[in-house]
C-alpha positions in Angstrom: 125.5 28.7 -35.0 128.7 28.7 -33.1 129.8 25.0 -32.7 131.8 26.0 -29.4 128.5 26.8 -27.7 127.0 23.6 -29.0 125.2 22.1 -25.9 124.4 18.5 -26.9 126.5 15.6 -25.7 126.1 12.4 -27.4 128.5 9.7 -25.9 128.6 6.5 -24.2 127.4 7.2 -20.6 128.1 11.0 -20.9 125.5 12.8 -19.1 123.4 15.2 -21.2 123.1 18.9 -20.2 119.5 18.1 -19.2 118.7 15.1 -17.7 115.1 14.9 -18.8 112.3 12.2 -18.0 114.1 10.5 -15.5 112.5 12.4 -12.3 110.5 9.5 -11.0 113.6 7.1 -10.8 115.6 10.0 -8.8 112.9 10.7 -6.5 112.3 6.9 -5.7 116.2 6.5 -5.2 115.9 9.4 -2.6 113.3 7.4 -0.6 115.4 4.3 -0.9 118.3 6.1 0.3 116.5 7.6 3.4 115.0 4.3 4.3 118.2 2.4 4.3 119.8 5.1 6.4 117.4 5.0 9.0 117.5 1.2 9.2 114.2 0.3 7.3 114.2 -2.6 5.1 114.5 -1.7 1.2 115.2 -3.8 -1.9 118.2 -3.3 -3.9 117.6 -1.7 -7.6 117.8 -3.0 -11.1 117.7 -0.6 -14.1 117.0 -2.3 -17.3 116.6 -1.1 -21.0 117.8 -1.1 -24.6 121.1 0.5 -25.7 120.9 4.3 -25.7 118.2 4.9 -23.1 120.5 6.3 -20.7 121.0 3.6 -18.1 124.7 4.6 -17.6 123.8 8.1 -17.2 120.8 7.3 -15.0 123.4 5.0 -12.6 125.9 7.5 -12.3 123.1 10.2 -11.5 121.9 7.7 -8.7 125.5 7.4 -7.5 125.8 11.2 -7.2 122.6 11.1 -4.9 124.4 8.7 -2.9 127.4 10.7 -2.6 125.2 13.7 -1.7 123.6 11.8 1.1 127.5 11.2 2.2 127.4 7.5 1.7 130.2 5.4 0.7 129.7 4.2 -3.0 131.8 2.5 -5.7 131.2 1.1 -9.2 132.1 -1.6 -11.2 131.6 -2.6 -15.1 130.9 -6.4 -15.5 132.6 -8.4 -18.0 131.5 -12.0 -19.2 135.0 -13.2 -18.9 136.0 -11.9 -15.4 134.9 -12.7 -11.8 133.6 -9.9 -10.0 135.7 -10.5 -6.8 138.5 -8.1 -7.7 136.2 -5.6 -9.2 133.9 -5.7 -6.2 137.0 -5.4 -3.9 138.0 -2.4 -5.5 134.7 -0.5 -5.7 134.0 -1.2 -2.0 137.6 0.1 -1.0 136.6 3.0 -2.6 133.6 3.2 -0.8 135.5 2.8 2.5 137.8 5.6 1.9 134.9 7.7 1.2 133.8 7.0 4.7 137.1 6.6 6.7 137.9 10.2 7.4 134.6 10.5 9.4 134.9 7.5 11.2 136.1 7.8 14.9 137.5 4.5 15.3 140.5 4.2 12.6 141.3 0.9 13.9 137.8 -0.5 13.2 138.0 1.0 9.5 141.6 -0.9 9.1 140.2 -4.0 10.3 137.6 -4.1 7.6 140.1 -3.2 5.2 142.0 -6.1 6.4 138.9 -8.5 5.7 138.5 -6.6 2.4 142.2 -7.4 1.3 141.8 -10.9 2.2 138.7 -11.5 0.1 140.6 -9.7 -2.9 143.4 -11.9 -2.9 141.6 -15.2 -2.3 141.1 -17.3 -5.4 138.9 -20.4 -5.8 140.8 -23.5 -5.3 141.1 -24.4 -8.9 141.8 -20.8 -10.1 144.5 -20.8 -7.2 146.5 -23.4 -9.0 146.3 -21.5 -12.3 147.3 -18.4 -10.7 150.2 -20.2 -9.2 151.5 -21.2 -12.5 150.8 -17.8 -14.2 152.8 -16.3 -11.2 155.6 -18.4 -12.2 155.8 -17.0 -15.7 154.6 -13.5 -15.1 156.0 -12.3 -11.9 154.6 -10.9 -8.4 151.1 -11.6 -7.3 148.4 -9.1 -8.0 148.0 -6.9 -5.1 144.8 -4.7 -4.4 146.6 -1.6 -3.0 145.1 -1.8 0.4 148.0 -0.7 2.8 146.9 -3.0 5.9 147.7 -6.8 6.5 145.2 -9.2 5.0 142.8 -10.3 8.1 142.9 -14.1 7.6 139.6 -16.4 8.4 136.9 -13.8 7.4 135.5 -13.5 3.7 138.5 -15.8 2.1 137.0 -19.0 1.9 137.3 -19.3 -1.8 133.5 -19.6 -2.0 132.2 -16.3 -3.6 128.6 -16.7 -2.0 130.0 -17.0 1.7 132.8 -14.6 1.2 130.5 -12.0 -0.2 128.0 -12.1 2.4 130.9 -11.8 5.1 132.3 -9.1 3.2 129.1 -7.0 2.7 128.2 -7.5 6.4 131.6 -6.1 7.6 131.7 -3.1 4.9 127.8 -2.1 6.0 128.9 -2.0 9.6 131.2 0.9 9.3 128.5 2.8 7.4 125.9 1.8 10.4 128.5 3.5 12.6 128.0 6.7 10.7 124.3 6.3 10.2 124.7 6.3 6.4 125.0 3.4 3.8 127.1 1.7 1.2 125.9 1.8 -2.5 127.6 -0.8 -4.8 127.0 0.2 -8.5 127.1 -2.4 -11.3 126.7 -1.7 -15.0 126.5 -4.2 -17.6 125.0 -6.4 -15.0 123.9 -9.1 -17.2 127.5 -9.9 -18.0 128.4 -11.1 -14.6 129.1 -15.0 -14.9 126.4 -17.1 -13.8 128.0 -18.6 -10.6 128.8 -14.8 -9.7 125.3 -13.8 -10.2 124.2 -16.5 -7.9 126.6 -15.4 -5.3 125.5 -12.0 -5.5 121.9 -12.4 -5.1 122.6 -14.7 -2.3 124.4 -12.1 -0.5 121.7 -9.2 -1.3 119.3 -11.8 0.2 121.4 -12.2 3.4 121.5 -8.2 3.5 117.8 -8.0 2.9 117.1 -10.3 6.2 119.7 -8.6 8.3 118.7 -4.9 7.5 122.3 -4.2 6.7 122.8 -0.6 5.0 124.5 -1.9 2.0 122.6 -2.0 -1.4 123.4 -2.9 -4.9 122.2 -0.6 -7.8 122.4 -2.8 -11.2 121.8 -1.8 -15.0 121.6 -4.0 -18.0 119.8 -5.1 -20.9 116.1 -6.2 -21.0 117.0 -9.8 -20.3 118.6 -9.1 -17.0 115.7 -10.0 -14.9 115.5 -13.4 -16.6 119.2 -13.8 -16.1 118.7 -13.2 -12.2 115.7 -15.3 -12.0 117.5 -18.2 -13.4 120.2 -18.1 -10.9 118.0 -17.6 -7.8 114.2 -18.1 -7.9 113.8 -15.2 -5.2 115.4 -12.5 -7.2 112.1 -11.2 -8.3 111.6 -10.3 -4.8 114.9 -9.5 -4.0 115.1 -6.5 -6.5 113.1 -3.3 -7.5 113.2 -3.4 -11.3 112.9 -0.2 -13.1 112.4 -0.2 -16.8 114.0 2.5 -18.5 112.6 3.3 -21.9 112.8 6.3 -24.5 111.6 9.7 -23.6 108.1 10.8 -24.1 107.5 13.9 -26.1 107.6 16.4 -23.1 110.6 15.1 -21.8 112.3 14.8 -25.4 111.7 18.6 -26.1 112.8 19.5 -22.5 116.2 17.6 -23.2 116.5 20.0 -26.3 114.9 23.2 -25.3 116.4 23.6 -21.6 120.1 23.5 -22.9 119.3 26.0 -25.9 117.7 28.5 -23.8 120.6 28.6 -21.6 122.7 29.7 -24.8 119.7 32.1 -25.9 118.6 29.7 -28.7 115.0 28.5 -29.7 113.4 25.9 -31.6 110.2 26.2 -33.5 107.4 23.6 -32.8 107.9 22.2 -36.4 111.6 21.7 -35.8 110.8 19.8 -32.4 108.5 17.6 -34.4 110.8 16.9 -36.6 113.6 15.9 -34.0 111.4 13.9 -32.1 110.5 11.7 -35.4 113.8 11.1 -36.2 115.3 10.3 -32.9 112.2 8.4 -31.7 112.6 9.8 -28.1 115.8 7.8 -27.5 118.1 9.9 -25.2 121.3 9.0 -27.3 119.4 10.1 -30.5 118.1 13.0 -29.1 121.4 14.5 -28.4 123.0 13.1 -31.7 120.3 14.7 -34.0 120.3 17.9 -31.7 124.1 18.5 -32.1 124.1 18.2 -35.6 121.0 20.4 -36.1 122.8 22.9 -33.9 125.8 23.0 -36.1 123.6 23.4 -39.4 121.4 26.1 -38.1 122.7 29.5 -39.2 120.6 31.5 -36.6 118.0 30.9 -33.9 115.4 30.1 -34.1 116.1 26.3 -35.2 113.7 25.2 -37.8 112.4 22.3 -39.5 114.5 23.0 -42.5 117.8 22.8 -40.5 116.6 19.7 -39.2 116.2 18.1 -42.5 119.6 19.4 -43.7 121.3 18.2 -40.5 119.6 14.7 -40.1 121.8 12.8 -43.1 124.8 13.8 -41.0 123.8 12.2 -37.8 122.7 9.3 -39.9 125.9 8.8 -41.5 127.7 9.1 -38.0 125.5 6.8 -36.1 125.7 4.4 -39.1 129.4 4.0 -38.6 130.0 4.6 -34.6 126.6 3.5 -33.3 125.3 0.8 -35.7 128.2 0.0 -38.0 130.6 -0.9 -35.1 128.3 -3.5 -33.7 127.6 -4.9 -37.1 131.2 -5.4 -38.0 131.7 -7.3 -34.6 129.6 -10.1 -36.1 130.8 -12.9 -38.2 129.0 -13.7 -41.5 126.6 -16.0 -40.1 125.6 -13.6 -37.6 125.3 -10.8 -40.0 122.8 -13.2 -42.0 120.8 -13.9 -38.9 120.4 -10.1 -38.2 119.4 -9.4 -41.4 116.8 -12.0 -41.3 115.5 -10.6 -37.9 115.5 -7.0 -39.5 113.4 -8.1 -42.5 110.9 -9.8 -40.2 110.3 -6.4 -38.3 111.4 -4.3 -35.5 110.0 -5.9 -32.4 110.8 -9.3 -30.9 110.5 -12.1 -33.6 110.4 -15.8 -33.4 113.4 -17.7 -33.8 111.5 -20.2 -35.9 110.6 -17.4 -38.5 114.1 -16.3 -38.6 115.1 -19.9 -39.5 112.3 -20.4 -42.0 113.2 -17.0 -43.7 116.7 -18.3 -43.9 115.5 -22.0 -45.3 117.6 -23.4 -42.3 116.3 -25.8 -39.4 116.4 -23.7 -36.0 118.8 -26.1 -34.4 121.3 -25.2 -37.1 121.1 -21.5 -36.2 121.8 -21.9 -32.5 125.3 -21.3 -32.6 125.0 -17.7 -34.4 122.0 -16.9 -32.2 123.9 -17.9 -28.7 127.0 -16.0 -30.1 124.9 -12.9 -30.8 123.5 -13.1 -27.2 126.6 -13.3 -25.6 128.0 -10.4 -27.8 124.9 -8.3 -26.3 123.9 -7.6 -30.0 120.4 -9.4 -29.3 118.5 -10.6 -26.2 115.8 -13.1 -25.3 113.6 -12.1 -22.8 110.9 -14.8 -23.8 111.7 -18.5 -24.8 111.6 -18.6 -28.7 111.8 -14.8 -29.3 114.9 -12.6 -29.9 115.0 -8.8 -30.4 117.9 -6.5 -31.2 119.5 -4.6 -28.1 119.8 -1.6 -30.1 116.8 0.7 -31.1 116.5 1.5 -34.7 119.1 -1.3 -35.4 116.7 -3.2 -37.9 115.8 0.0 -39.7 119.7 0.5 -40.0 120.1 -3.1 -41.6 117.3 -2.6 -43.9 118.7 0.6 -45.4 122.4 -0.4 -45.3 122.5 -4.1 -45.9 119.2 -5.1 -48.0 
């Protein structure tokens, strides 16, 4: 069939043509938006799940909902080697710009922008000395692009916890004037440095007590709840956690059928059976196998034979782009560790079992395991257990690297 008309869209964070199986999360967020706008207490939201289940897509869909309610929104992607101070400042600057045109007091908005600029420019004391040395070598100081003078004395102590509490309160007050809210979306939330996680949780805690209309919506890997809990003991009550998993059979079928019907193309029941078998219902794989099957099918309806012919092409693409690129990031010792995990099965495996299979002491494998955790290739939601962050990764390793 015509590849130009192919509706399927496998990609990192790329919205599929049919966002199937996420109605519950979208409906729940509608309630959150309405409650916050009415001044009702509501917890911030955290989405967790493996790679390829559509967390980023859903995060963007939730942001679109907030924009549709005329909220101010901003989004960041956390990095383990970067403080959230500047990214949060940039995201909240965008949120304020979305609200500024509707606010009846421009001076009030400029005042909060001044606080935001002071927050963005303030560095911790130790970092400030390093920045001064770097400035002498590289040139002018970084500027946040906010066209008002910095308002000194507010959200600029250098202590991120204090500064976030003050900043969030001031930014939220602008939304209060308009009877809407502010939503800060954070992707890869598990990568926020530990001190910043603590500060963010403390700021969210303060917001929940004051009822300020600002919420944080985060997305991250399955161990994100334990990262937050290790930072602040009250975090399990601070956020509402939604586990994002693979699609059930009905939702996976809808993700394939609905876009095809808009192109006057059908699937046979046997073809849908085969597609669910190879994709496992994981949204990224549904799109990947759907795309190659469309290209391989000569005509409608798409049949099981079309799926069987096309599946090796999808396997080859995934082996290079989805699985292979991650495997190549690992060192030889880390690859050995992952191969041992794969040999033990697809679910969480014991670190002691991995060590035993490699004929090593568990302590000697700690550096490889810790590095894999930092690279986001494995996660540990429970002490003594590790699992792959990518679905079907064990199967890939067993087939490609026996």
